[in-house]
C-alpha positions in Angstrom: 0.0 0.0 0.0 1.5 3.3 -1.1 1.5 6.4 1.1 -1.1 7.9 -1.1 -3.4 4.9 -0.8 -3.0 4.9 2.9 -3.9 8.6 3.2 -7.0 8.1 1.0 -8.1 5.2 3.2 -7.6 7.3 6.3 -9.6 10.1 4.8 -12.6 7.8 4.3 -12.3 6.5 7.8 -12.2 10.0 9.2 -15.2 11.0 7.2 -17.2 8.1 8.4 -16.2 8.8 12.0 -17.0 12.5 11.5 -13.6 13.4 12.9 -13.3 16.9 11.3 -9.9 18.0 12.9 -8.2 14.8 11.7 -9.9 15.0 8.3 -8.5 18.6 7.8 -5.0 17.4 8.5 -5.4 14.4 6.1 -6.7 16.6 3.4 -3.6 18.8 3.8 -1.5 15.7 3.0 -3.6 14.8 0.1 -3.4 18.4 -1.2 0.4 18.3 -1.0 0.4 15.0 -2.9 -1.8 16.3 -5.6 0.6 19.2 -6.1 3.5 16.7 -6.4 1.6 14.7 -9.0 1.5 17.7 -11.3 5.1 18.8 -10.5 8.0 17.8 -12.7 9.5 15.6 -10.0 6.3 13.5 -9.7 4.8 11.7 -6.8 6.9 9.1 -5.0 6.9 8.0 -1.4 10.2 9.9 -0.9 8.8 13.2 -2.4 5.6 12.7 -0.4 7.6 12.4 2.9 9.5 15.6 2.1 6.2 17.4 1.4 4.7 16.1 4.7 7.8 17.2 6.6 7.4 20.7 5.1 3.8 20.8 6.2 4.7 19.7 9.7 7.3 22.4 9.9 4.8 25.0 8.7 2.3 24.0 11.3 4.8 24.1 14.1 6.0 27.5 13.1 2.5 28.8 12.8 1.7 27.4 16.3 4.6 29.3 17.7 3.4 32.5 16.2 -0.1 31.9 17.6 1.4 31.2 21.0 3.3 34.5 20.9 0.0 36.3 20.1 -1.7 34.5 23.0 -4.0 32.5 20.7 -3.7 29.1 22.3 -6.9 27.9 20.6 -5.4 28.3 17.2 -2.0 26.9 18.3 -3.7 23.7 19.6 -5.3 23.2 16.1 -2.0 23.6 14.4 -0.2 21.3 16.8 -2.9 18.7 16.5 -2.6 18.8 12.7 1.2 18.5 13.0 0.8 15.4 15.2 -1.5 13.8 12.6 0.9 14.6 9.8 3.8 13.1 11.8 2.1 9.8 11.8 2.9 9.4 8.1 6.6 10.2 8.5 9.4 7.7 9.2 10.4 7.2 12.8 12.6 10.0 13.9 16.1 9.2 15.3 16.7 10.0 19.0 19.4 12.6 19.7 21.7 9.9 21.2 21.4 7.6 18.2 22.0 10.6 15.8 25.0 11.7 17.8 26.5 8.2 17.6 25.9 7.9 13.9 27.4 11.4 13.3 30.5 10.5 15.3 31.0 7.4 13.0 30.4 9.6 9.9 32.9 12.2 11.0 35.5 9.5 11.7 34.9 7.9 8.3 35.3 11.2 6.5 38.4 12.1 8.6 36.8 15.5 9.5 38.6 17.2 12.4 37.8 20.9 12.5 34.8 23.2 11.9 36.2 23.9 8.5 35.1 20.4 7.5 31.4 21.1 8.4 30.2 21.5 4.8 31.7 18.1 3.8 30.0 16.4 6.8 26.7 18.2 6.4 26.5 17.4 2.7 26.6 13.6 3.4 24.7 13.8 6.7 21.7 15.6 5.3 21.3 12.9 2.6 21.9 10.0 4.9 19.5 11.2 7.6 16.9 12.8 5.4 13.4 12.2 6.8 14.8 10.6 10.0 16.3 13.6 11.7 15.7 17.4 11.6 18.3 19.4 9.7 18.7 21.9 12.6 19.5 19.1 15.1 22.0 17.5 12.7 23.7 20.8 12.1 24.0 21.7 15.8 25.4 18.2 16.7 27.9 18.3 13.8 29.0 21.8 14.8 29.5 20.7 18.5 31.3 17.5 17.5 33.7 19.3 15.2 34.4 22.1 17.7 35.2 19.6 20.4 36.9 16.6 18.8 
């Protein structure tokens, strides 16, 4: 079952259950997938995961803005939708696992100073795409290269 088929099935289930908040989040995923279908890159599970990650990030940023404006009601909606979207993403790596993997990668590449950060990040972002947030990868790499 592809990711698209799974989302379509979940939309039907949410409609039958009259679960409007979940339905709204699922429709956001479907919308992103429809946009991918018409794009030059096309729809694949990898491109769908990237699109879902983008949607999750948007919702979390929007929730932060709502919190700053004391609109907890709107922030809750955004965070709920982000949680629903995250169900369709691969399991995220823990910080400890990511740190261990990055130490191995740095050792393999022979990186030893902050000047090697670009070389490490280029490979790390591809290797951990979808499983770790770019900001976390960057901060851990920076820390590991600063304190070898």
